C-alpha positions as CSV (number, residue, x, y, z in Angstrom):
1,M,32.1,38.9,5.7
2,D,30.1,37.6,2.7
3,K,31.8,35.7,-0.1
4,R,32.2,37.3,-3.5
5,A,33.5,36.1,-6.9
6,K,34.9,38.1,-9.8
7,I,33.3,37.9,-13.2
8,Q,35.0,40.1,-15.9
9,G,36.3,42.5,-13.3
10,F,33.0,42.8,-11.4
11,S,32.3,41.4,-8.0
12,V,29.3,39.1,-7.6
13,D,27.9,38.3,-4.1
14,L,27.4,34.7,-3.4
15,L,24.2,35.1,-1.4
16,S,21.0,33.2,-1.6
17,F,17.7,35.0,-2.5
18,D,16.6,34.8,1.2
19,E,19.9,36.3,2.4
20,V,19.5,39.3,0.0
21,I,16.0,39.8,1.2
22,Q,17.1,39.6,4.8
23,K,19.8,42.2,4.2
24,S,17.3,44.5,2.4
25,F,14.8,44.4,5.2
26,S,17.5,44.8,7.8
27,A,18.9,47.9,6.1
28,A,15.3,49.4,5.8
29,E,14.6,48.7,9.4
30,N,17.8,50.5,10.4
31,G,17.1,53.5,8.1
32,Q,20.0,52.6,5.8
33,N,20.1,52.9,2.1
34,L,21.2,49.7,0.3
35,H,22.3,49.8,-3.4
36,I,21.7,46.5,-5.1
37,V,22.7,45.7,-8.6
38,T,21.3,42.6,-10.3
39,I,24.0,41.9,-12.9
40,N,23.8,40.0,-16.2
41,P,26.2,39.7,-19.2
42,E,24.5,42.6,-21.0
43,I,25.1,44.9,-18.1
44,I,28.8,43.9,-17.9
45,L,29.2,44.6,-21.6
46,S,27.6,48.0,-21.2
47,A,29.7,48.8,-18.2
48,N,32.9,47.9,-20.1
49,K,32.0,50.7,-22.5
50,N,30.7,53.2,-19.9
51,N,33.0,54.0,-17.1
52,K,30.3,55.8,-15.1
53,L,28.1,52.7,-15.2
54,A,31.0,50.5,-14.1
55,E,31.7,52.9,-11.2
56,I,28.0,52.7,-10.1
57,I,28.0,48.9,-10.2
58,K,31.3,48.6,-8.3
59,E,30.0,50.9,-5.6
60,A,26.9,48.7,-4.9
61,E,26.7,47.1,-1.5
62,I,25.2,43.9,-3.1
63,I,25.7,42.6,-6.6
64,T,23.5,39.6,-7.4
65,P,23.9,37.1,-10.3
66,D,20.8,37.9,-12.4
67,G,21.5,36.5,-15.8
68,I,22.0,32.8,-16.6
69,G,25.3,33.8,-18.2
70,I,26.6,34.9,-14.8
71,K,25.5,31.7,-13.3
72,I,27.3,29.7,-16.0
73,A,30.5,31.9,-15.5
74,L,30.4,31.1,-11.8
75,K,29.9,27.4,-12.6
76,L,33.0,27.5,-14.8
77,K,34.8,28.8,-11.7
78,G,33.5,25.8,-9.7
79,I,30.9,27.9,-7.9
80,T,27.3,26.7,-7.7
81,Q,25.1,29.8,-7.2
82,E,21.4,30.4,-7.6
83,R,20.2,33.4,-9.7
84,V,18.9,36.3,-7.7
85,T,16.9,38.3,-10.2
86,G,15.9,41.9,-10.0
87,V,12.3,41.1,-10.9
88,D,12.0,38.5,-8.1
89,L,13.7,40.7,-5.6
90,S,11.4,43.6,-6.4
91,K,8.3,41.5,-6.1
92,E,9.4,40.2,-2.7
93,I,10.4,43.5,-1.3
94,L,7.2,45.2,-2.5
95,K,4.9,42.5,-1.0
């Protein structure tokens, strides 16, 4: 099982960029859907005001730390984690 940390009530997967890409390709090869959320502080703030958005985020199979604020929050918990941004993931998946 992959490791996760909680930030403001939302889970964040502690996966490298390459691990997320690997899981994405594996799901595609197996004909599976994979819901990925790249979370940042603004998304958390919005989700705290919008229950439907919070539900959608919490149902995701993978939630990556997109924003620098998430990386800092993890660091304050003693966790060193690279950012896995939506833009970079999209570029790599579409290659």
